[in-house]
C-alpha positions in Angstrom: -26.4 -2.1 8.7 -23.8 -1.6 6.0 -20.3 -0.6 7.1 -17.1 0.4 5.3 -15.1 -2.5 3.9 -12.0 -3.4 5.9 -8.6 -3.3 4.2 -5.5 -4.6 5.9 -2.1 -2.9 6.6 -1.0 0.6 7.5 2.5 2.0 8.0 3.6 3.7 11.2 6.1 6.5 11.4 9.0 4.1 12.2 10.2 4.4 8.6 12.4 7.3 9.8 14.6 4.8 11.5 14.9 2.2 8.6 18.7 2.1 8.9 18.4 0.9 12.5 16.1 -1.9 11.3 18.5 -3.0 8.6 15.9 -2.6 5.8 17.3 -3.0 2.3 16.1 -1.9 -1.2 13.8 -4.8 -1.6 12.1 -4.0 1.7 11.5 -0.4 0.6 10.2 -1.4 -2.8 7.8 -3.8 -1.0 6.7 -1.0 1.3 6.1 1.4 -1.6 3.9 -1.2 -3.4 1.8 -1.7 -0.3 1.4 2.0 0.3 0.1 2.3 -3.2 -2.2 -0.8 -2.8 -2.4 -2.6 0.5 -4.7 -5.3 -0.9 -2.1 -6.9 -3.2 -1.7 -10.6 -2.8 1.7 -12.3 -2.2 1.6 -13.6 -5.7 1.0 -10.1 -7.2 3.8 -8.6 -5.1 6.2 -11.3 -6.1 5.4 -10.7 -9.8 5.9 -7.0 -9.5 9.1 -7.2 -7.6 10.5 -10.1 -9.7 11.1 -12.3 -6.7 9.6 -15.6 -5.4 6.5 -15.9 -3.2 8.5 -17.4 -0.3 10.8 -14.3 -0.4 7.8 -11.9 -0.3 6.2 -13.9 2.6 9.5 -13.8 4.6 9.9 -10.1 4.0 6.4 -9.3 5.1 6.8 -11.4 8.2 10.0 -9.5 9.0 8.4 -6.1 8.5 5.4 -7.1 10.7 7.8 -8.4 13.4 9.8 -5.2 13.4 6.7 -3.0 13.5 7.1 -1.3 10.1 3.8 -2.9 9.0 1.3 -2.8 11.9 -2.4 -2.5 12.3 -5.4 -2.0 10.1 -6.9 0.7 7.9 -9.8 0.9 5.4 -10.7 2.0 1.9 -13.7 4.3 2.7 -16.7 4.7 0.5 -17.5 8.5 0.7 -21.2 7.9 -0.2 -21.6 5.3 2.5 -19.9 7.4 5.1 -22.4 10.3 4.6 -24.8 8.1 6.6 -22.3 7.5 9.4 -20.7 9.5 12.2 -17.0 8.8 12.4 -15.6 9.0 16.0 -12.0 8.8 17.1 -11.3 7.4 20.5 -8.2 6.9 22.7 -8.9 3.6 24.5 -7.2 1.2 26.9 -7.6 -2.6 26.4 -6.0 -5.9 27.5 -7.6 -7.6 24.5 -6.7 -5.7 21.3 -7.4 -8.7 19.1 -11.1 -8.4 20.0 -11.2 -5.0 18.3 -10.8 -6.7 14.9 -14.2 -8.5 15.4 -16.2 -5.3 15.0 -16.8 -4.0 11.5 -17.7 -0.6 13.0 -14.1 -0.1 14.1 -12.5 1.0 10.8 -9.0 1.9 12.0 -6.8 0.7 14.8 -3.5 2.5 15.9 -1.4 1.3 18.8 0.4 3.8 21.1 1.6 1.4 23.8 1.0 -2.2 24.7 -2.4 -1.3 26.0 -3.3 2.1 24.7 -4.9 2.6 21.2 -6.3 5.2 18.9 -9.3 3.8 17.0 -11.9 5.2 14.6 -15.4 4.0 14.7 -18.2 4.5 12.1 -21.6 4.5 13.7 -25.1 5.7 12.8 -26.0 6.8 16.4 -24.8 6.9 19.9 -26.6 3.8 20.9 -24.5 1.9 18.4 -21.4 3.4 19.8 -22.4 2.3 23.4 -23.0 -1.2 22.1 -19.5 -1.4 20.5 -17.8 -0.1 23.7 -19.7 -2.5 25.9 -19.2 -5.6 23.7 -15.6 -4.8 22.9 -14.9 -4.3 26.6 -12.4 -1.5 26.4 -11.9 1.6 28.6 -12.5 5.0 26.8 -9.9 7.6 27.8 -10.9 10.2 25.3 -13.5 10.6 22.6 -13.6 13.0 19.6 -15.9 13.4 16.6 -14.1 13.6 13.2 -15.4 16.5 11.2 -13.3 15.9 8.0 -10.7 13.4 6.8 -8.0 14.6 4.4 -6.3 11.7 2.6 -2.5 12.1 2.2 -0.1 9.5 0.9 3.0 9.2 2.9 6.4 9.1 1.4 9.0 7.5 3.7 12.2 9.4 4.4 14.8 6.7 3.6 18.5 6.3 4.1 18.7 2.9 2.4 20.8 3.1 -0.8 18.8 2.8 -4.0 20.1 2.3 -7.5 18.5 4.2 -10.3 16.5 1.9 -12.6 17.8 3.7 -15.7 21.5 4.6 -15.2 22.3 2.2 -12.3 23.9 4.9 -10.1 23.3 5.1 -6.4 20.5 7.5 -5.6 21.4 10.4 -3.3 18.5 11.6 -1.2 14.9 10.5 -1.9 14.3 8.6 -5.1 11.9 9.7 -7.8 9.2 7.1 -7.7 7.4 6.1 -11.0 4.7 3.5 -11.5 4.6 1.8 -14.9 2.4 -1.2 -15.7 1.9 -2.1 -12.0 5.6 -2.0 -11.2 7.5 0.6 -9.1 10.6 2.1 -10.5 13.1 4.5 -8.8 15.2 7.2 -10.5 18.0 9.5 -9.4 16.9 12.5 -11.4 14.2 13.8 -13.8 16.5 13.2 -16.8 16.7 9.5 -16.1 13.0 9.3 -15.6 12.4 11.1 -18.9 14.9 8.8 -20.8 13.3 5.8 -19.2 9.9 6.9 -20.5 11.3 7.4 -24.0 13.0 4.0 -24.0 9.7 2.4 -22.9 7.8 4.3 -25.7 10.3 3.1 -28.3 10.1 -0.4 -27.0 6.3 -0.4 -27.3 6.5 1.1 -30.9 9.0 -1.7 -31.8 6.8 -4.4 -30.4 3.8 -3.0 -32.3 5.7 -2.7 -35.5 7.0 -6.3 -35.2 3.5 -7.5 -34.5 2.2 -5.8 -37.7 5.0 -7.3 -39.7 4.1 -10.8 -38.4 0.5 -10.3 -39.3 1.4 -9.1 -42.8 3.8 -12.0 -43.3 1.1 -14.4 -42.2 -1.4 -12.7 -44.5 1.0 -12.7 -47.5 1.8 -16.4 -46.9 -1.8 -17.3 -47.1 -2.3 -15.4 -50.3 0.7 -17.2 -51.8 -0.7 -20.5 -51.0 -4.1 -19.6 -52.5 -2.4 -18.4 -55.7 
């Protein structure tokens, strides 16, 4: 049977206490990147943040250790899920690592050291019984999911950001803008607008310079032929 593809990483609500965890601007930029695309490799993250791979690896390990990054989620295929029933269950288990062995379990959320909220995609109740028996967990509550509404979270942060255009410290939540696979932060709509203008002018300049180089090469060839 086909099942939804697993995708790693989800973010718990601990982001509201980032100042207690001593997270800095690089940590928050990393989190924003992963919230946008959790499948990025360490090399891709390093390139987009402008830091080394060991730095990214160390930051990820720190965020996982402090519980900011925790658990598993999925990128669901809507066409595939039409053939499945998605069930939410509150369970108790002494062996949470065993849950990751089942492709039918598409999401794992931890409440306490032994209590979890999981989502299971199954075709019928017999398949659900098999997962429960083989995974060996205790079911505390079971609920069918009628509809899933995707919503991207935006963490409430108190870590000081600097505007990527004017360089001033950002008061409140930053304006987040994605440009060419990189995340930028701005203090106000004006800085975002001016940043876009500067990028457009830079692109025009590069294009103009490239055309000049092509024309110069072409004219040089004509001169040699003459």
